[in-house]
DRENDO-1510 file (C-alpha; in Angstrom, 1 decimal, always signed):
<recs>
REC; n; res; u; v; w
REC; 1; MET; -54.3; -6.3; -5.8 .
REC; 2; ARG; -53.6; -8.3; -9.6 .
REC; 3; THR; -53.2; -4.8; -11.0 .
REC; 4; HIS; -50.9; -3.2; -8.3 .
REC; 5; ALA; -49.0; -6.4; -8.5 .
REC; 6; SER; -48.4; -6.1; -12.4 .
REC; 7; LEU; -47.4; -2.0; -12.4 .
REC; 8; LEU; -44.9; -3.2; -9.7 .
REC; 9; LEU; -43.4; -5.2; -12.1 .
REC; 10; ALA; -43.7; -3.5; -14.9 .
REC; 11; ALA; -42.1; -0.4; -13.1 .
REC; 12; GLY; -39.2; -3.0; -11.8 .
REC; 13; LEU; -38.7; -4.4; -15.5 .
REC; 14; ALA; -38.4; -0.6; -17.3 .
REC; 15; LEU; -36.3; +1.0; -14.3 .
REC; 16; GLY; -34.1; -2.0; -13.3 .
REC; 17; GLY; -33.8; -3.9; -16.1 .
REC; 18; PRO; -31.5; -1.8; -18.3 .
REC; 19; ALA; -29.6; -0.9; -15.4 .
REC; 20; ALA; -28.9; -4.7; -14.9 .
REC; 21; LEU; -28.1; -5.2; -18.4 .
REC; 22; ALA; -25.5; -1.9; -18.3 .
REC; 23; ALA; -23.5; -3.5; -15.3 .
REC; 24; GLY; -23.2; -7.1; -16.7 .
REC; 25; ALA; -25.1; -10.3; -15.2 .
REC; 26; PRO; -23.1; -12.2; -12.5 .
REC; 27; ALA; -21.6; -15.3; -14.1 .
REC; 28; ALA; -24.0; -18.5; -14.1 .
REC; 29; ASP; -21.8; -20.8; -12.0 .
REC; 30; THR; -21.7; -17.5; -9.2 .
REC; 31; VAL; -25.7; -17.8; -9.1 .
REC; 32; ARG; -25.5; -21.2; -9.1 .
REC; 33; GLN; -23.2; -21.4; -5.7 .
REC; 34; THR; -25.3; -18.4; -4.4 .
REC; 35; ALA; -28.4; -20.6; -4.9 .
REC; 36; ARG; -26.9; -23.4; -3.2 .
REC; 37; GLN; -25.8; -21.6; +0.0 .
REC; 38; PHE; -29.3; -20.6; +0.4 .
REC; 39; PHE; -31.2; -23.9; -0.8 .
REC; 40; GLN; -29.9; -26.7; +1.1 .
REC; 41; PRO; -31.5; -30.3; +0.6 .
REC; 42; ILE; -33.9; -30.9; +3.8 .
REC; 43; PRO; -32.1; -33.2; +6.3 .
REC; 44; ALA; -33.2; -37.0; +6.9 .
REC; 45; ALA; -35.0; -37.3; +10.1 .
REC; 46; GLU; -32.6; -39.5; +11.6 .
REC; 47; ALA; -29.5; -37.1; +10.6 .
REC; 48; VAL; -31.2; -34.9; +12.9 .
REC; 49; ILE; -32.0; -36.2; +15.7 .
REC; 50; LYS; -28.6; -37.7; +15.5 .
REC; 51; GLU; -27.2; -34.1; +15.5 .
REC; 52; ARG; -29.1; -32.9; +18.3 .
REC; 53; ASN; -29.3; -36.1; +20.8 .
REC; 54; ILE; -33.0; -35.9; +20.8 .
REC; 55; SER; -34.6; -38.6; +23.2 .
REC; 56; ALA; -37.9; -40.5; +21.8 .
REC; 57; ASP; -39.4; -38.8; +25.0 .
REC; 58; SER; -39.0; -35.3; +23.6 .
REC; 59; ILE; -40.1; -36.7; +20.0 .
REC; 60; GLU; -43.6; -37.8; +21.9 .
REC; 61; LEU; -43.7; -34.3; +23.4 .
REC; 62; GLY; -43.3; -32.5; +20.1 .
REC; 63; ARG; -46.4; -34.3; +18.2 .
</recs>
């Protein structure tokens, strides 16, 4: 399994690496903004409870 993953990684770098470099890498700011859209901090439990109007009984049922 490890060899298979290594071969896939090597093939991806060999085939995709030069093409990505030739096309030009996106600016760091663009990549950072995209990452921020996907990876938001996890909200505090109190904020989620207020936002969804969750009762104490619902919380107790979920435990």
